[in-house]
C-alpha positions in Angstrom: -7.5 -3.4 11.2 -4.2 -1.5 11.4 -3.8 -2.1 7.7 -7.1 -0.4 6.8 -6.9 2.4 4.2 -9.7 5.0 4.8 -10.2 7.5 2.1 -8.6 10.9 2.4 -10.4 14.2 2.0 -9.1 17.7 1.9 -10.7 19.9 4.6 -10.1 23.6 3.7 -10.4 26.4 6.2 -10.0 30.2 5.7 -7.6 31.8 8.1 -8.1 35.5 8.8 -6.0 37.4 11.3 -7.3 39.2 13.1 -10.9 38.3 13.3 -13.5 36.0 15.0 -15.2 32.9 13.8 -17.4 30.0 14.6 -16.2 26.5 14.3 -18.3 24.3 12.0 -19.5 21.0 13.5 -19.7 18.0 11.2 -21.9 15.0 12.0 -19.9 12.0 11.1 -20.4 8.4 11.6 -21.1 8.0 15.4 -19.2 11.2 16.1 -19.4 14.9 15.8 -16.1 16.6 14.6 -14.9 20.2 14.5 -11.7 22.2 14.1 -10.9 24.6 17.0 -8.3 27.4 17.2 -6.7 29.9 19.5 -6.2 33.6 18.9 -3.0 34.1 16.7 -0.7 36.8 15.5 2.2 36.9 13.2 5.6 35.5 14.4 4.1 33.4 17.2 2.8 29.9 17.7 -0.8 29.0 18.2 -2.9 25.8 18.6 -5.4 24.1 16.4 -7.5 21.4 17.9 -9.4 18.5 16.3 -12.3 18.0 18.6 -14.2 14.6 18.6 -17.4 14.1 20.4 -18.1 10.4 20.2 -21.2 8.4 20.7 -21.4 6.1 23.8 -19.1 3.1 23.6 -17.4 4.2 20.4 -13.7 5.1 20.4 -10.9 6.4 18.3 -7.2 5.7 18.8 -4.0 7.0 20.3 -0.8 7.3 18.5 0.0 3.6 19.6 -3.4 2.1 18.9 -2.4 -1.2 20.9 -3.5 -4.5 19.6 -5.8 -3.2 16.8 -6.8 -0.1 15.1 -5.0 2.9 13.7 -4.7 6.5 15.0 -6.2 9.6 13.2 -3.9 11.0 10.5 -3.6 14.7 9.6 -1.8 16.0 6.6 -1.6 19.8 6.4 -1.3 22.1 3.3 0.1 25.4 4.6 0.8 28.7 3.1 4.5 29.7 2.6 6.2 30.2 5.9 3.6 28.4 8.0 4.7 25.3 9.8 2.7 22.6 11.7 4.2 20.6 14.6 3.3 17.0 15.4 0.0 16.0 17.0 0.1 16.4 20.7 -1.8 13.4 22.1 -3.7 13.7 25.4 -3.4 10.7 27.9 -5.5 7.8 26.4 -7.6 5.3 28.1 -6.7 1.5 28.0 -9.6 -0.2 26.4 -9.6 -3.9 27.3 -11.7 -6.5 25.3 -11.2 -10.2 25.6 -7.6 -11.0 25.7 -6.6 -7.7 23.8 -6.2 -4.1 24.9 -6.1 -0.9 22.8 -5.2 2.6 23.7 -7.7 5.3 22.7 -10.4 7.9 23.4 -14.1 7.6 24.3 -16.7 10.4 24.8 -14.6 13.4 24.0 -11.1 14.2 22.8 -9.2 17.1 21.4 -6.0 16.3 19.3 -3.7 19.5 19.5 -1.4 20.7 16.7 1.0 23.7 17.1 1.0 26.1 14.2 3.7 28.7 13.7 2.8 31.9 11.8 5.8 33.6 10.1 6.6 37.2 11.3 6.4 38.3 7.5 2.7 37.4 7.4 0.6 40.6 7.7 -2.4 40.8 10.2 -5.6 40.9 8.2 -4.4 38.9 5.4 -6.3 35.9 4.3 -4.6 32.5 3.7 -5.9 29.1 3.0 -4.9 26.0 5.0 -5.7 22.5 3.8 -6.1 19.5 5.9 -6.2 15.8 4.9 -7.9 14.0 7.8 -8.9 10.4 8.3 -9.7 8.3 11.3 -11.0 4.9 12.4 -14.0 4.7 14.9 -14.7 1.4 16.6 -17.1 -0.4 18.8 -17.9 -4.1 17.9 -17.0 -3.1 14.4 -14.7 -0.5 13.0 -15.5 2.2 10.5 -13.2 4.4 8.4 -14.5 8.0 8.2 -13.6 11.5 7.1 -15.1 15.1 7.1 -14.8 18.4 5.5 -14.1 21.1 8.2 -14.2 24.9 7.8 -13.0 27.5 10.2 -12.2 31.2 10.2 -9.5 32.1 12.8 -9.2 33.0 15.5 -12.1 31.0 16.9 -11.9 32.8 20.2 -15.3 31.6 21.5 -14.0 28.1 21.7 -10.4 28.6 22.7 -11.3 27.6 26.2 -11.5 24.0 24.8 -7.9 24.3 23.7 -6.7 25.3 27.1 -8.6 22.4 28.6 -6.9 20.1 26.2 -3.5 21.4 26.9 -4.2 20.6 30.6 -4.8 17.0 29.7 -1.5 16.4 27.9 1.1 14.2 29.6 3.5 16.1 31.7 7.2 16.3 31.1 9.4 13.8 33.1 10.5 15.4 36.5 14.2 16.2 36.6 14.7 14.6 39.9 13.1 11.2 38.8 15.0 8.3 37.4 13.9 5.4 35.3 15.7 2.3 34.1 14.6 -1.1 32.7 16.0 -4.6 33.2 15.4 -7.1 30.4 14.6 -10.6 31.5 13.7 -13.7 29.4 9.9 -13.0 29.3 9.5 -9.6 31.1 10.8 -6.0 31.3 11.2 -4.6 34.8 10.7 -1.0 34.8 12.2 0.7 37.9 11.1 4.2 38.9 13.0 6.3 41.4 10.8 9.3 42.4 11.9 10.0 46.0 8.5 8.7 47.4 6.5 5.5 47.3 4.4 4.9 44.1 1.4 2.8 45.1 -0.3 2.5 41.7 1.2 3.0 38.3 0.8 1.5 34.7 3.0 1.9 31.6 1.5 2.8 28.2 4.1 2.1 25.3 4.6 4.6 22.5 5.7 1.9 20.1 3.5 -1.1 19.2 4.5 -4.8 19.7 6.9 -4.3 22.6 4.8 -5.4 25.5 1.6 -7.5 25.9 -0.9 -4.6 26.2 -3.5 -6.6 28.0 -1.2 -8.5 30.5 -1.2 -7.5 34.2 1.5 -5.0 35.3 2.2 -6.0 38.9 3.6 -3.0 41.0 6.2 -3.6 43.7 6.1 -0.5 45.9 9.3 0.7 47.7 10.1 3.8 49.8 11.6 5.7 46.9 9.4 4.5 44.1 8.3 1.3 42.4 9.1 -1.5 40.1 6.5 -2.5 37.4 6.8 -5.8 35.6 5.8 -5.7 31.9 5.3 -8.9 29.9 7.2 -8.8 26.6 5.2 -9.1 23.4 5.5 -12.2 21.3 6.0 -9.9 18.4 9.2 -8.4 19.9 11.9 -9.9 17.7 15.0 -7.9 18.8 16.4 -6.4 22.1 15.2 -3.0 23.0 17.8 -0.3 23.9 15.3 2.3 25.2 11.7 2.1 26.3 9.4 5.1 25.6 5.9 5.6 26.7 3.8 7.2 29.4 3.9 6.4 33.2 0.3 6.7 34.3 -0.1 7.2 38.0 -3.1 6.2 40.1 -4.2 9.8 40.6 -4.7 10.3 36.8 -1.4 12.0 36.2 0.7 10.8 33.2 4.3 11.6 32.5 6.3 11.2 29.3 9.3 8.9 29.9 12.1 7.0 28.2 14.4 4.6 30.0 17.4 2.8 29.0 17.1 -1.0 28.8 19.9 -3.4 30.1 20.0 -7.2 30.1 19.4 -8.8 33.5 22.4 -11.1 33.2 21.6 -12.9 36.6 18.0 -13.7 35.5 19.1 -14.6 31.9 21.7 -17.1 33.5 19.1 -18.7 35.8 16.7 -19.2 32.8 
């Protein structure tokens, strides 16, 4: 499924600064889709949000889809001086089925994109922004879909959804915390030093084919943090130097992390 090639469609929207507008909702296959925005002004950054409302049991995918699927793809066509940042992905769910596991979103999701307006842009001037958008939506089967979306900015009546989405983004790694990984024959042992016990935690990798997504992740708690054992993927063909992903705690908090990987020579010798 990762190799699927859904059709692209250009979604054009008019941008008028200042002003007010209503987002247009499009009924797609098993989902409603709309484009949201914040208030904006020349010389500052504002947010656009691609909002999916999904039918029950249908899902779309995170930046790392896991064992199948592919994430939504956005390609912007911007006026001179406008720039778009990378998609900011909210914390996904782990979706297990049979012996596989995917990372994605059910029910409701907002993918955020930061947009910078150049200081030379005059308030009240109209500009056209184009968006090529495609996604894969799955239940027992997967369907490639697309939509044409239109929006006049700023869509102030829906900007509260943007703020809610920003609150769902993974948090930066705390400065006082430490993370490291020991590479054994079949496992990666992730050590977290947080200054307090961590009872429940799970790791979601940013890069596919590094760990077995559906494998159990036993947690060994200690007074200063925890150790998490991750099963290496059968598709991992070369040693890792850095492990990147999300540390998801039992209280629903998620933290962006990257940890250096070193060989556990004692384990390697014993094996």
